[in-house]
Wavefront OBJ file of the C-alpha trace (Angstrom):
o trace
v 4.558 -7.057 -10.052
v 4.725 -6.834 -6.245
v 4.714 -9.758 -3.870
v 1.238 -11.278 -3.546
v 1.635 -11.186 0.237
v 1.935 -7.401 0.159
v -0.975 -6.686 -2.172
v -3.865 -5.080 -0.320
v -7.508 -5.665 -1.182
v -9.911 -2.729 -1.183
v -13.357 -1.819 -2.458
v -13.904 0.299 -5.536
v -17.203 2.078 -6.228
v -17.662 3.220 -9.826
v -20.566 5.646 -9.930
v -22.504 6.668 -13.000
v -22.776 10.338 -11.973
v -21.691 12.869 -9.350
v -24.968 12.294 -7.493
v -24.212 8.593 -7.351
v -20.720 9.367 -6.031
v -22.255 11.361 -3.184
v -24.793 8.623 -2.431
v -22.062 5.980 -2.201
v -19.916 8.269 -0.046
v -22.770 8.960 2.367
v -23.445 5.247 2.847
v -19.783 4.699 3.691
v -19.792 7.552 6.212
v -22.987 6.216 7.803
v -21.365 2.816 8.224
v -18.151 4.253 9.670
v -20.146 6.401 12.098
v -22.299 3.535 13.326
v -19.311 1.201 13.681
v -17.388 3.777 15.720
v -20.215 4.271 18.196
v -20.402 0.540 18.875
v -17.150 0.762 20.822
v -16.886 4.461 21.647
v -18.890 7.541 22.557
v -17.144 9.684 19.926
v -16.695 9.730 16.157
v -13.404 11.122 14.833
v -13.345 12.018 11.150
v -10.518 13.607 9.132
v -11.483 15.649 6.069
v -9.433 17.007 3.203
v -10.136 19.931 0.888
v -10.234 20.263 -2.880
v -13.518 19.123 -4.389
v -14.422 16.957 -1.392
v -16.202 19.601 0.752
v -18.811 20.220 -1.952
v -19.745 16.530 -1.892
v -20.660 16.816 1.794
v -23.405 19.409 1.339
v -26.216 16.843 1.470
v -24.638 14.621 4.122
v -26.919 15.887 6.932
v -30.011 15.167 4.839
v -28.698 11.704 4.021
v -28.693 10.773 7.708
v -32.330 11.845 7.977
v -33.280 9.931 4.827
v -31.552 6.812 6.126
v -33.297 7.127 9.488
v -30.002 7.500 11.366
v -29.534 9.970 14.218
v -26.200 11.694 13.371
v -25.600 12.712 17.012
v -23.491 15.665 15.900
v -22.400 16.337 19.486
v -20.265 13.190 19.266
v -18.365 14.256 16.140
v -14.756 15.422 16.205
v -13.519 16.883 12.899
v -9.830 16.900 12.026
v -8.175 18.402 8.973
v -6.299 15.867 6.869
v -4.273 18.852 5.691
v -4.491 22.608 5.712
v -2.864 25.567 4.011
v -1.179 28.113 6.305
v -3.831 30.751 5.789
v -6.641 32.056 7.965
v -10.005 30.313 7.906
v -11.451 33.303 6.035
v -9.020 32.897 3.159
v -10.384 31.320 -0.064
v -7.451 28.862 0.038
v -8.465 27.489 3.430
v -9.731 23.922 3.530
v -11.573 24.691 6.760
v -13.385 27.596 5.084
v -14.682 25.286 2.345
v -15.694 22.621 4.846
v -17.580 25.200 6.888
v -19.416 26.631 3.894
v -20.567 23.281 2.543
v -20.984 21.224 5.714
v -19.814 22.329 9.150
v -21.829 25.541 9.384
v -25.011 23.554 8.767
v -24.691 21.026 11.585
v -24.439 21.260 15.360
v -20.949 19.909 15.917
v -19.473 21.762 18.920
v -16.927 24.341 17.785
v -14.447 22.954 20.311
v -14.585 19.650 18.405
v -13.675 21.163 15.026
v -9.896 21.301 14.936
v -8.534 24.048 12.734
v -4.987 25.342 12.875
v -3.915 27.937 15.455
v -4.236 31.074 13.349
v -2.322 33.182 15.874
v 0.829 31.406 14.684
v 0.343 32.770 11.165
v 1.096 36.382 12.065
v 4.022 37.775 10.083
v 5.457 39.610 13.097
v 5.591 36.730 15.519
v 9.283 36.043 14.867
v 8.755 32.472 13.724
v 11.046 31.529 10.834
v 9.776 27.992 10.391
v 6.117 28.516 11.051
v 5.056 25.433 9.076
v 6.865 23.303 11.645
v 5.514 25.282 14.606
v 1.919 25.110 13.341
v 2.285 21.359 12.729
v 3.757 20.775 16.184
v 0.937 22.718 17.848
v -1.702 20.840 15.853
v -0.237 17.449 16.712
v -0.001 18.332 20.408
v -3.566 19.661 20.569
v -5.275 16.983 18.493
v -3.329 13.812 19.196
v -2.076 14.194 22.760
v -5.362 13.319 24.456
v -5.476 9.810 25.941
v -7.229 7.270 23.766
v -10.728 6.654 25.074
v -11.270 3.284 26.701
v -12.266 0.734 24.088
v -11.047 2.765 21.090
v -8.745 0.846 18.781
v -8.092 3.786 16.456
v -7.390 7.495 16.786
v -9.349 8.321 13.618
v -12.512 6.438 12.729
v -12.913 7.715 9.177
v -10.624 9.570 6.772
v -11.988 11.199 3.609
v -9.336 12.037 1.032
v -9.208 13.235 -2.537
v -6.334 12.604 -4.902
v -4.933 14.788 -7.632
v -3.902 14.075 -11.235
v -0.353 13.748 -9.890
v -1.438 11.172 -7.312
v -0.954 13.457 -4.305
v -3.351 13.208 -1.394
v -3.774 15.489 1.616
v -0.485 17.422 1.299
v 1.620 14.356 0.590
v 3.203 14.794 -2.829
v 5.103 12.380 -5.102
v 8.836 12.121 -4.399
v 8.594 14.425 -1.389
v 10.596 13.768 1.777
v 7.428 13.656 3.894
v 6.682 10.254 2.376
v 9.606 9.018 4.483
v 8.379 10.620 7.707
v 7.873 7.781 10.177
v 7.699 9.591 13.518
v 5.521 12.688 13.221
v 1.739 12.475 13.094
v 1.400 16.002 11.717
v 4.132 17.429 9.500
v 4.777 20.888 8.122
v 5.647 21.568 4.522
v 7.103 24.809 3.140
v 7.813 23.754 -0.446
v 4.505 22.377 -1.694
v 4.505 21.728 -5.463
v 1.093 23.408 -5.441
v 0.373 26.868 -4.074
v 0.223 27.900 -1.345
v 3.691 26.649 -0.458
v 3.212 26.367 3.308
v 0.914 23.662 4.684
v 0.491 21.038 7.353
v -0.610 17.473 6.725
v -1.365 14.275 8.552
v 1.323 11.738 7.755
v 1.299 8.208 6.404
v 1.723 7.005 9.977
v -1.727 8.345 10.883
v -3.412 7.032 7.748
v -1.795 3.606 7.853
v -1.473 2.856 11.564
v -4.098 4.929 13.351
v -7.123 5.018 11.043
v -10.057 2.626 10.967
v -11.385 3.520 7.498
v -9.814 5.470 4.633
v -12.043 6.557 1.759
v -10.617 8.098 -1.423
v -12.851 10.123 -3.718
v -11.664 11.136 -7.184
v -13.696 11.583 -10.360
v -13.006 12.479 -13.961
v -10.686 11.383 -16.727
v -7.662 13.071 -15.103
v -7.794 10.447 -12.324
v -7.864 7.472 -14.705
v -4.062 7.071 -15.105
v -3.627 7.198 -11.328
v -6.135 4.427 -10.631
v -4.702 2.330 -13.447
v -1.237 2.483 -11.864
v -2.390 2.065 -8.249
v -4.426 -1.105 -8.848
v -3.145 -4.544 -9.793
v -6.500 -6.185 -10.596
v -10.156 -5.182 -10.522
v -12.964 -7.706 -10.077
v -16.622 -6.737 -10.512
v -18.767 -7.987 -7.629
v -22.133 -6.376 -8.296
v -23.913 -3.492 -9.973
v -26.484 -1.586 -7.960
v -29.750 -0.202 -9.267
v -28.176 3.263 -9.136
v -25.703 2.104 -11.798
v -22.883 2.112 -9.285
v -20.530 -0.802 -9.839
v -18.967 -2.327 -6.747
v -15.602 -4.000 -7.287
v -12.898 -5.676 -5.299
v -9.506 -4.270 -6.252
v -6.008 -5.426 -5.501
v -3.817 -2.447 -4.643
v -0.231 -2.914 -5.734
v 2.559 -3.541 -3.254
v 3.348 -0.286 -1.412
v 7.008 -0.619 -2.364
v 6.060 -0.355 -6.018
v 3.730 2.626 -5.644
v 4.876 5.960 -7.038
v 1.771 7.883 -5.994
v 1.109 8.851 -2.359
v -2.553 7.851 -2.656
v -1.381 4.311 -3.403
v 0.865 4.253 -0.332
v -2.066 4.615 2.041
v -3.359 1.239 3.177
v -4.684 1.186 6.769
v -3.039 -1.716 8.529
v -6.138 -3.109 10.207
v -8.950 -0.998 8.743
v -10.979 -0.603 5.577
v -9.826 0.976 2.323
v -12.274 2.254 -0.299
v -11.963 4.186 -3.553
v -14.945 6.018 -5.035
v -14.779 7.234 -8.635
v -16.941 7.644 -11.742
v -16.876 6.110 -15.218
v -14.322 8.689 -16.338
v -11.946 7.797 -13.548
v -12.376 4.076 -14.246
v -11.979 4.260 -18.013
v -8.464 2.778 -18.046
v -9.293 -0.167 -15.800
v -9.737 -3.712 -17.012
v -12.591 -5.126 -14.968
v -13.113 -8.864 -14.782
v -16.178 -10.734 -13.527
v -15.698 -12.599 -10.291
v -18.163 -14.076 -7.841
v -17.052 -13.337 -4.300
v -18.338 -11.709 -1.138
v -17.737 -8.070 -0.323
v -14.978 -7.202 2.123
l 1 2 3 4 5 6 7 8 9 10 11 12 13 14 15 16 17 18 19 20 21 22 23 24 25 26 27 28 29 30 31 32 33 34 35 36 37 38 39 40 41 42 43 44 45 46 47 48 49 50 51 52 53 54 55 56 57 58 59 60 61 62 63 64 65 66 67 68 69 70 71 72 73 74 75 76 77 78 79 80 81 82 83 84 85 86 87 88 89 90 91 92 93 94 95 96 97 98 99 100 101 102 103 104 105 106 107 108 109 110 111 112 113 114 115 116 117 118 119 120 121 122 123 124 125 126 127 128 129 130 131 132 133 134 135 136 137 138 139 140 141 142 143 144 145 146 147 148 149 150 151 152 153 154 155 156 157 158 159 160 161 162 163 164 165 166 167 168 169 170 171 172 173 174 175 176 177 178 179 180 181 182 183 184 185 186 187 188 189 190 191 192 193 194 195 196 197 198 199 200 201 202 203 204 205 206 207 208 209 210 211 212 213 214 215 216 217 218 219 220 221 222 223 224 225 226 227 228 229 230 231 232 233 234 235 236 237 238 239 240 241 242 243 244 245 246 247 248 249 250 251 252 253 254 255 256 257 258 259 260 261 262 263 264 265 266 267 268 269 270 271 272 273 274 275 276 277 278 279 280 281 282 283 284 285 286 287 288 289 290 291
């Protein structure tokens, strides 16, 4: 068991169904958006791929239902990771995000940050293109001065996690988990195809992000959550049959999964799953206030 001083508290939402997962996720995005605009005129959000884009299809409607003006012109969309393919390729995270979400809202194209596809050309003479693409992305996205009053570079990060515990393109036992300087890193030996990718690093997620939200459903995620959490305390159960818990995330030094190594230093940390993902958790009753 890790040192109590290094155990991080987070929220855990256990939804009854996929619809309930989306509803919980939308509420969290609404809150992150409104909090960001209290101190800034922009909202920076980092999105990953996988099954996450499909969950965002009703996000625009959710703002309308909640009576919140989304002010899309203030959104800046970063990629938490991307495969080194064009945005028309089925493997592209940006392609999926466009199909389910970005093509249906009025976020300025200049504020949607995809990779520089000109660097993907086979005849450009680049032997380490994963590094070049990562360097260009970091320079373009993170070199702008921080707006007055902003405490964070990224207001909200939405991540999935795989059955192996990877998140973004940070994989178990990979050298990028020990990258402490770069904000965007290239990878040419991904354990999952395609091999070449770029990814935001732990430095961004842990030191430069206000809110990190993990979304992972199904029985394949149950062993991961069991090993990431130390304790789970039930706080309340909403009418939608979504349980809200306070969890203690194990000491980072004792985490073997990248998704367990992400713990924003000064921001919020939330996991959203379903009953399948939570099936291996022992949940105790505890009366306490939400984080």
